[in-house]
C-alpha positions as CSV (number, residue, x, y, z in Angstrom):
1,M,33.7,-59.9,8.5
2,D,31.4,-60.7,11.4
3,A,29.7,-64.1,11.4
4,L,27.5,-66.3,13.7
5,V,29.4,-69.5,14.0
6,I,28.7,-72.9,15.7
7,D,31.6,-75.1,16.7
8,S,31.7,-76.3,20.3
9,T,29.5,-73.3,21.2
10,L,27.5,-70.7,19.3
11,R,29.3,-67.4,19.1
12,L,29.6,-64.2,17.1
13,M,33.1,-63.9,15.8
14,H,35.3,-61.9,13.4
15,M,36.8,-63.9,10.5
16,E,38.3,-63.4,7.1
17,S,35.8,-62.8,4.3
18,P,35.6,-65.7,1.8
19,I,37.4,-65.5,-1.5
20,P,35.2,-66.8,-4.3
21,A,36.5,-69.7,-6.3
22,P,36.3,-69.4,-10.2
23,D,32.9,-71.0,-10.3
24,Q,31.5,-68.9,-7.4
25,V,30.2,-65.4,-6.8
26,L,30.7,-63.4,-3.6
27,I,27.4,-62.2,-2.1
28,K,27.0,-59.4,0.4
29,I,24.2,-60.6,2.7
30,R,21.4,-58.1,3.2
31,T,18.9,-60.2,5.3
32,A,18.9,-63.7,6.6
33,G,16.2,-65.8,8.2
34,I,16.4,-68.2,11.2
35,C,14.6,-71.5,10.8
36,N,14.1,-74.6,12.9
37,T,17.0,-76.4,11.2
38,D,19.4,-73.7,12.5
39,L,18.2,-74.4,16.0
40,E,18.6,-78.2,15.5
41,L,22.2,-77.6,14.3
42,I,22.9,-75.8,17.5
43,G,21.6,-78.9,19.3
44,G,24.0,-81.2,17.4
45,Y,22.1,-82.1,14.2
46,M,24.5,-83.1,11.4
47,S,27.4,-82.3,13.7
48,F,27.9,-79.1,11.7
49,S,30.7,-76.7,12.4
50,G,30.9,-73.3,10.7
51,V,28.8,-70.3,9.8
52,L,25.1,-71.0,10.2
53,G,22.3,-69.8,7.9
54,H,20.7,-70.9,4.6
55,E,17.8,-68.5,4.1
56,F,19.0,-65.2,2.7
57,V,18.9,-62.4,0.2
58,G,21.9,-60.4,-0.8
59,E,23.8,-58.7,-3.6
60,V,26.5,-60.1,-5.8
61,V,29.7,-58.0,-5.3
62,A,32.4,-60.2,-7.0
63,G,32.7,-63.1,-9.4
64,D,31.0,-63.3,-12.8
65,A,31.0,-59.7,-14.1
66,A,27.6,-60.2,-15.7
67,M,26.1,-60.9,-12.2
68,I,27.6,-58.1,-10.2
69,G,24.9,-55.9,-8.7
70,W,22.2,-58.6,-8.9
71,R,20.0,-58.9,-5.9
72,V,19.9,-62.7,-5.3
73,V,18.8,-65.7,-3.3
74,G,20.6,-69.0,-3.4
75,E,19.8,-72.7,-3.6
76,I,21.4,-74.4,-0.6
77,N,22.4,-77.7,-2.2
78,V,25.8,-77.4,-3.9
79,A,26.0,-80.3,-6.3
80,D,29.0,-81.5,-8.3
81,G,26.9,-81.8,-11.5
82,T,28.6,-85.1,-12.5
83,C,27.2,-87.9,-10.4
84,D,24.4,-90.1,-11.7
85,L,21.7,-88.3,-9.7
86,C,22.8,-84.9,-11.1
87,Q,22.7,-86.4,-14.6
88,Q,19.2,-87.5,-13.9
89,G,18.2,-83.9,-13.1
90,I,18.1,-84.3,-9.3
91,P,21.0,-82.1,-8.1
92,S,19.3,-81.7,-4.7
93,Q,20.2,-85.4,-4.1
94,C,23.7,-85.2,-5.5
95,R,25.8,-88.0,-4.0
96,H,28.6,-85.5,-3.3
97,R,26.6,-82.4,-2.4
98,V,27.4,-80.0,0.4
99,T,24.7,-77.9,1.9
100,V,24.9,-74.2,2.7
101,G,25.0,-73.6,6.5
102,I,24.1,-77.2,7.2
103,D,26.8,-79.6,5.9
104,R,30.4,-78.7,5.1
105,H,29.6,-75.3,3.6
106,D,29.6,-72.0,5.4
107,G,26.2,-70.2,5.6
108,A,24.6,-66.8,5.4
109,F,24.7,-65.6,9.0
110,A,27.6,-63.4,8.0
111,E,28.4,-60.3,6.1
112,Y,29.6,-62.3,3.0
113,L,28.9,-65.7,1.5
114,A,30.7,-67.3,-1.4
115,L,28.4,-69.6,-3.4
116,A,28.4,-71.4,-6.7
117,A,27.1,-69.1,-9.4
118,R,24.8,-71.9,-10.7
119,N,23.0,-71.8,-7.4
120,V,22.1,-68.1,-7.6
121,Y,18.8,-66.7,-8.7
122,A,18.0,-63.1,-9.4
123,V,15.2,-61.5,-7.4
124,P,12.5,-59.6,-9.4
125,D,12.3,-55.9,-8.7
126,N,8.8,-56.2,-7.3
127,V,9.8,-58.7,-4.6
128,S,11.1,-57.0,-1.5
129,D,14.0,-58.3,0.7
130,E,11.5,-59.3,3.4
131,Q,9.7,-61.5,0.8
132,A,12.9,-62.8,-0.9
133,V,14.3,-64.1,2.4
134,F,11.5,-66.6,2.4
135,V,12.3,-68.1,-1.0
136,E,14.1,-71.2,0.3
137,P,11.4,-72.4,2.7
138,L,8.7,-71.4,0.3
139,A,10.4,-73.5,-2.4
140,A,10.4,-76.4,0.0
141,A,6.6,-75.9,0.5
142,F,6.1,-76.0,-3.3
143,Q,8.0,-79.3,-3.4
144,I,5.0,-81.0,-1.8
145,L,3.2,-80.5,-5.1
146,E,6.1,-82.2,-6.9
147,A,6.1,-85.1,-4.5
148,V,2.3,-85.9,-4.5
149,H,-0.6,-85.2,-6.7
150,I,-3.3,-83.1,-4.9
151,S,-6.7,-82.6,-6.4
152,P,-9.4,-80.1,-5.5
153,R,-11.4,-83.0,-4.1
154,D,-8.7,-84.0,-1.5
155,R,-8.9,-83.4,2.2
156,V,-5.5,-82.2,3.3
157,I,-4.3,-81.6,6.9
158,V,-1.1,-79.7,7.8
159,I,0.3,-80.5,11.3
160,G,2.6,-77.9,12.7
161,A,1.5,-74.3,12.3
162,G,4.9,-72.8,12.5
163,K,7.0,-71.0,9.9
164,L,7.1,-73.8,7.4
165,G,3.7,-75.1,8.1
166,L,2.1,-71.8,7.4
167,L,3.9,-71.5,4.1
168,C,2.8,-75.0,3.2
169,A,-0.8,-74.3,4.0
170,Q,-0.8,-71.2,1.7
171,V,0.8,-73.3,-1.1
172,L,-1.7,-76.1,-0.6
173,R,-4.6,-73.6,-0.7
174,L,-3.6,-72.8,-4.3
175,T,-4.6,-76.4,-5.4
176,G,-8.3,-75.8,-4.4
177,A,-8.1,-78.8,-2.0
178,H,-9.9,-78.7,1.4
179,V,-7.0,-77.6,3.6
180,S,-7.1,-77.7,7.4
181,V,-4.2,-76.8,9.8
182,V,-3.7,-78.2,13.3
183,V,-2.9,-75.2,15.6
184,R,-2.0,-74.9,19.3
185,R,-1.6,-71.1,19.5
186,E,-3.7,-68.1,18.8
187,K,-1.5,-66.2,16.4
188,P,-1.3,-68.9,13.7
189,R,-5.1,-69.4,14.1
190,Q,-5.6,-65.7,13.4
191,L,-3.3,-65.8,10.3
192,L,-5.0,-68.9,8.9
193,Q,-8.5,-67.3,9.3
194,R,-7.2,-64.2,7.6
195,W,-6.1,-66.3,4.7
196,G,-9.4,-68.2,4.5
197,L,-7.9,-71.5,5.8
198,Q,-9.5,-73.7,8.5
199,A,-7.7,-73.9,11.9
200,H,-8.4,-76.8,14.3
201,T,-7.0,-78.4,17.3
202,N,-6.0,-82.0,16.8
203,D,-9.0,-83.3,18.7
204,E,-11.4,-81.4,16.5
205,L,-10.5,-83.4,13.4
206,P,-11.9,-86.8,12.5
207,R,-9.6,-89.8,12.8
208,K,-8.6,-91.5,9.5
209,G,-10.3,-88.9,7.4
210,A,-7.6,-87.1,5.5
211,D,-6.4,-88.1,2.0
212,I,-3.0,-86.4,2.7
213,V,-1.4,-85.2,5.9
214,V,1.7,-82.9,5.8
215,D,3.8,-83.1,8.9
216,C,5.7,-79.9,9.6
217,T,6.1,-80.4,13.3
218,G,9.7,-81.5,13.5
219,S,8.8,-84.0,16.2
220,A,8.1,-87.7,16.5
221,E,4.7,-86.9,18.0
222,G,3.8,-85.2,14.7
223,F,4.2,-88.4,12.8
224,S,2.1,-90.3,15.3
225,S,-0.6,-87.6,14.9
226,A,-0.4,-87.9,11.1
227,L,-1.0,-91.7,11.4
228,E,-4.1,-91.0,13.4
229,L,-5.5,-88.5,10.9
230,V,-4.7,-90.1,7.5
231,K,-7.2,-92.5,6.0
232,P,-6.2,-96.0,4.9
233,R,-4.2,-95.9,1.7
234,G,-3.7,-92.2,2.3
235,T,-0.4,-90.3,2.2
236,I,1.8,-88.7,4.8
237,V,4.3,-86.1,3.5
238,L,7.2,-85.5,5.9
239,K,8.6,-82.0,5.8
240,S,10.3,-82.5,9.2
241,T,13.8,-83.3,10.2
242,Y,14.8,-84.7,13.6
243,R,17.8,-84.5,15.8
244,G,17.4,-88.1,16.9
245,L,15.7,-91.2,15.6
246,P,12.0,-91.1,16.3
247,G,10.0,-94.3,16.9
248,I,7.5,-95.0,14.2
249,D,4.5,-97.5,14.2
250,M,5.5,-99.2,11.0
251,T,2.9,-101.9,11.7
252,R,0.2,-99.3,11.4
253,V,1.8,-98.0,8.1
254,A,1.7,-101.6,6.7
255,I,-1.8,-102.5,7.9
256,D,-3.4,-99.3,6.7
257,E,-1.2,-99.3,3.5
258,I,-0.1,-95.7,4.2
259,R,2.2,-94.0,1.7
260,V,5.0,-92.1,3.4
261,V,6.7,-89.5,1.2
262,G,9.8,-87.5,2.2
263,S,9.9,-83.9,0.8
264,R,12.8,-81.6,1.0
265,C,14.0,-78.7,-1.2
266,G,12.1,-77.3,-4.1
267,S,11.9,-74.9,-7.0
268,F,13.3,-71.4,-6.4
269,E,11.7,-70.3,-9.7
270,A,8.2,-71.3,-8.5
271,A,8.7,-69.5,-5.2
272,L,9.9,-66.3,-6.8
273,R,7.0,-66.4,-9.3
274,A,4.5,-66.8,-6.4
275,L,6.0,-64.0,-4.5
276,S,6.1,-61.7,-7.5
277,A,2.4,-62.4,-8.1
278,N,1.6,-61.8,-4.4
279,L,0.1,-65.2,-4.0
280,I,1.9,-65.8,-0.6
281,D,1.8,-63.7,2.5
282,T,5.2,-63.7,4.1
283,K,5.1,-60.3,5.8
284,S,2.7,-61.6,8.5
285,L,5.1,-64.4,9.4
286,I,7.9,-61.9,10.5
287,E,8.0,-61.7,14.2
288,A,11.2,-59.8,14.9
289,R,14.3,-58.3,13.3
290,Y,17.8,-58.1,14.8
291,P,21.1,-56.8,13.6
292,L,23.8,-59.4,13.1
293,K,25.7,-58.1,16.1
294,D,22.7,-59.3,18.2
295,G,22.7,-62.7,16.6
296,L,22.9,-64.6,19.8
297,Q,19.8,-62.8,21.2
298,A,18.0,-63.4,17.8
299,M,18.7,-67.2,18.1
300,Q,17.3,-67.2,21.6
301,H,14.2,-65.4,20.4
302,A,13.7,-67.8,17.5
303,A,14.0,-70.8,19.9
304,Q,11.0,-69.6,22.0
305,P,8.0,-71.9,21.7
306,G,5.6,-70.6,19.0
307,A,8.1,-68.1,17.6
308,L,7.6,-67.3,13.9
309,K,10.2,-65.9,11.6
310,V,13.1,-64.0,13.2
311,L,15.3,-62.1,10.7
312,L,18.9,-61.0,10.9
313,E,19.6,-57.7,9.2
314,V,23.2,-57.8,7.9
315,R,23.5,-54.9,5.5
């Protein structure tokens, strides 16, 4: 099979198709999405080596006979199911987990992916492939609502109007809270206005006025901006990962008694329900589609400043 692989360099290569283990299914990838984490991995994040990609939709072609033919998406955290955190119902934080396309598990920028059957979710018939490929990041957006309570009275600011930030803004809108998004480019501004959400530059927003700030920037500057915008005893939710170790004004966190909450992966069931009910607009986030054979060009496109979702068509 063909696959987009990172080792010392990023390259498209031909390799043997995976053979599923007894607890796995083999998935024929149909469509995969490029996210900022993929770009960070190319830059050295996690020292990952292998097939990239963790946002995907595909079809089960081998493994559990009852699942063959299913159109599916897959949870990226492959847990052992036996550690203390798994037993507490937190498999995403399994002490021995591997992560699809990120940490010691080949990913979905390939023709085939072998994945634990327990990680696989069937896609409803009324959810298209171009919607389903967003399930993983949309689930991460819904995890904000698991991490912090948001009431309709709250003032919430999202920093970082990229792919994930725009999904987070749509999810937060469902709470009835007053949601504003910091934007730097015209296309996200237009999308937010279409969805009935407020778009502002950072300078247009009051200092220390937000109950909750969600940082989706992926940069240390984003956290600094969040500290300026959140009110004393407010909450900053971090959806960002960083290649390096950003400097943080912990004195400010202590003096203003700011609550900082990390938020990672979320419920695939919630994301699929929201897509099935047409509560989230994903189509407008798709900027370009490339065949897998043009994967290197696709990654270059995705790395351009302000680029929204770039898809790899594998089928």
